[in-house]
Structure formats: C-alpha cells, structure tokens
N, C-alpha and C positions, 0 to 999 in steps of 0.2 A: 466228342465235343468237350472242351475244357470247362470246368465249373467256373461260374462268375462270382466275383466278390466286389461289393461296393463299399468303399471306405470313405466316410466323411472326414473332413479335415485331413485329406489325403495328400496335401501338397508339401508338407514340411513336418519336422519334428517326429513324434511317434507315428503319425499317420503315414508319413513317407517311409519310415522304417518298416512298418507293417506291410506296406505295398511291396517293398523290396523282398521281404520274406515270402510273400504269397505269389510273387511274379512267376517263379518256376512252375507252379502248379495251377494257377488260376488266370482267367481273363479278368482284367481289372477295370473298374470304373472309379476314378479318383475324384471324389467330391470336394468342393471348395468354392470360394468366390473366384470368378474368372481372373486368372493372373498368368504372367509368364512363368512363374514358379511351377504352377500346376501343369502348364503345357510342356515345360521342359522335362518334368518327371515322367509325364505320359510318353514323351518321345524317347526317353532313356530306357523304359521298360518294355519288354515284348508284350504284345497283345494288351496294351493299356490305352485308355482314353480318358480325357478330362471330362468331368461331369459337373460343370459349373452351375451352381444354384444357390440362392439365398435361403437357408434352411428355415428362417423365421417368417417367410412370406408364403402362406398356404397355397395361393393360386399358382405361384411359380413352382412350388414343390410338387403340386399335383401334376402340372404339365411335364415336369422333368421325369416323373415316375411313369407317365402314361405308356411309354413304349417298352417297359420292362415286364415281361410276362413270366420269366423264370429267374430266380436269384438263389444261389447256393449259400452265400455268406453276406451278411450285412454287419459291418463294423461301425458302430457309433463312436467315433473318436473326437469329433468336433466338440469344443467346450469353451466356456467363458469363465474367467476367474477374476474377481476384483475384491480385494480385501477391505474389511471395514467392520468395526464393532457394531453390535446391535444398536448402540446409542447413535452411531454416526451414519449407518447405512440406510438410505432413504428408500422409498417405494420403487423409484426408478431402477436402482441397483438390484433390488430383489426381483423385479419383473424381468429385467434383462437376463439375469442369471438363470431364472427358471425358463424363460423363452428358449434359450439356447440349450441348456442342459437337460431339460425335461420335456417341455411342450413340443419342441421340434423333433426330439427323439420319438415321442409317442406318435406324432402325426406321420413321420416318415415310415415308421414301422407299420402303422395302420394301412397306409397307402400300398406298401409292398407286401402285405400279408398274403395276398393271392399268389404272388410270385414266389414267396418263401415256401408256402404250402406246396406249390407245384414241384418244388425241388426237395422237399423235406429238409429245409435249410437250417442255417445256424445264425443266430443273432449274438453278436459280441458287443457288450456294453463296456466301454472303457470308463470305469468309475474312478475311484481314488481312495487313498487311505482316509480321506475326509468323509467318505461314505460309510465309514465304520466308527469314526470318532470325531467329534467336533471340538476344535481348539479355539481359544480366544482370537477374535478378529476374522474368523473363517465362517461366521454364522450363515450367511446367505449361500455361500458355495457349498458348505457341508450339508445344509438343509436340502439343496438341490440334488446332491449326490445320494443322500439317504432316500430321497424320493425316487431317484433313478434305480436304486437297488430294489425298492418296493415294486417299481414298474417291471423289472426283470423277473421278480418272483411271481407276479401276477401273470405275466406273459407265459412263463414256463408252465404254470398250472393250467392256463386256458388253452395252450397250444401244445399238447403233449407230443405231437409229431415233429416239433421243432426242437433244436438244441438252443439253449439260452445260457450264455456264460457271462457272469459279471467279473470284471478284472479290476482288482484294487491295488494299483501300484503305489509305492511311496513316491517321493519326489524324483522327477526325471530331469536329467541335464538337457534342457531345451531353452530356446529363446524366451518362451513363456515363463519358465522357471527363473531365468535371469531377471525378468521384469518383476516377478513376485518378490524375489530376494531384495531387489532395489527398493520396492515399496515397503519392505520390512526394515529397511535401513541396514541390511547386512551386506557381507562381502560374498559375491558369487564365486564358488569354487566347484567346478564341474565334477571333480573327483569325489565330492561329498554325496553325489546323487547317483541313482541308477542311470545307465545308458538307455537310450531309446531302443537300441539294438537288442539289449538283454530282454526287455519287456516284449518286443516284437517277436523274438524267438519263442517265447512262451505262448504268445497268442497263436503263432503258427502251429505249435504243438497241439493246442486245444482244438484248432480248426481241423487238423489232420488226424485227430484221435479216431480210433476204430469206431465203427458204427454202433457197437454195443455200449460204448462209453459216453457218458454225458457229463462233461466237466462244468459244473454249475457255478463254481466260484474259485478264482485264483487271487491269492493275496501275496504280493511281492514286496519285499523290503530290501533296501541296500545293505550290503554287509559292511560292518565297520572296517575302516582301513587304518 
C-alpha cells in the first residue's frame, strides 16, 4: 500500500509543486478551500484526491480528519501573509496571521497525531526565512513563523517516533509573492526568486530520506543571478 501524504494549500504554488514531486511515491490528499483548481490538480495526478476544508474552523477540521487513521506525511504549506509595520498592523491582522500560520497548524497536527503515530510519520512545516529573521514591515508574519519554528521544536521533542522538518525557504516565485512585491511597491521579477519546483524537490528529498536520517531543518536561499 502506498504511503499517504496530506498537503495543505495543495492546489497551487509551492503546495502544487510538492504534490507533483510526491505523486510518484505517495497517495495524495490535497488540502485547500474547495475550488476547481484543487479538483483539477487532483484529476491530473495519480492516486490524488481533493481534501477541501477551512483550516481555521475547528469543527470542520475535526470532521475532515475523522476518517484518517494512518498518515505517513503531513505537509503544512497553507499560509497567510499581510505586510504592515508594528505601528500600522492592528489586532485583526495579527489574529488572522496566527490563526492560519500557527493555530490551524497546531490543531490539525493534534487531530492527526494518532494517524501519524500509527505510521511513524513525518511532519513538514513550510516556514520562511522570516522564521529566522524579522525585517521591517514583516512583524506579524515573522512572529507567526518564529512561533511555527518553536512548535516544530516542541513537537520533535514530544514525539520522538515522528520526523519533524522545518523548511525555511527564501522568497519563492508564486502569485502570493507577486502580491507581496506589489504591496512593497516593487517590480515583480520571477528570476529574482526561488522556483517552487526547486523547493519542492528538497522537500521530497527530506521526505524520502532513509529511516535513520532525521532532517530537522532546511534553509534554502536563491542563488544570485
């Protein structure tokens, strides 16, 4: 029986790239809000199914997890980013950022821990360079990613039978990045950023690492061109 991987934010961008990398070896559950994009990707890949759920709604999340009794890989890729200085970012922005980037991750992991334990599974946390260093205007987002890193460290210590990998990529050429650059008043140039495929390849390598290896942290930066 093929191992199963659940990827949140699995319909586009980095999530879709990770799905394509894992498709040859894994049965896939593609998490996201219900959409034709999610359905189309599930139809494109072998042994893949859409897993539509709103991650910030606890009851819906619990219902979606109820039928999963074994899970080999859980990739937390869904995220939210809205820039703003400490002076400008209000409580609503901070709450929304932490709801998606931290609280939903913690709750989904908690709900799926029995399934992950049953498989001796692997939790992959798609973090950010902002989870290692906070820059001006990135306060709420960076704080959520620092918290996500701490969550990964705690999970790794508490669940030694699982592998827990924090992935810290630099900026990736995605539609989300295009929106971020626009909010910064800059010009979007895809060649300035990592490709989603490059990051997804390294995620696959971490997932497929030999059983004696525990890749705890990956830091990925774009090479200057």
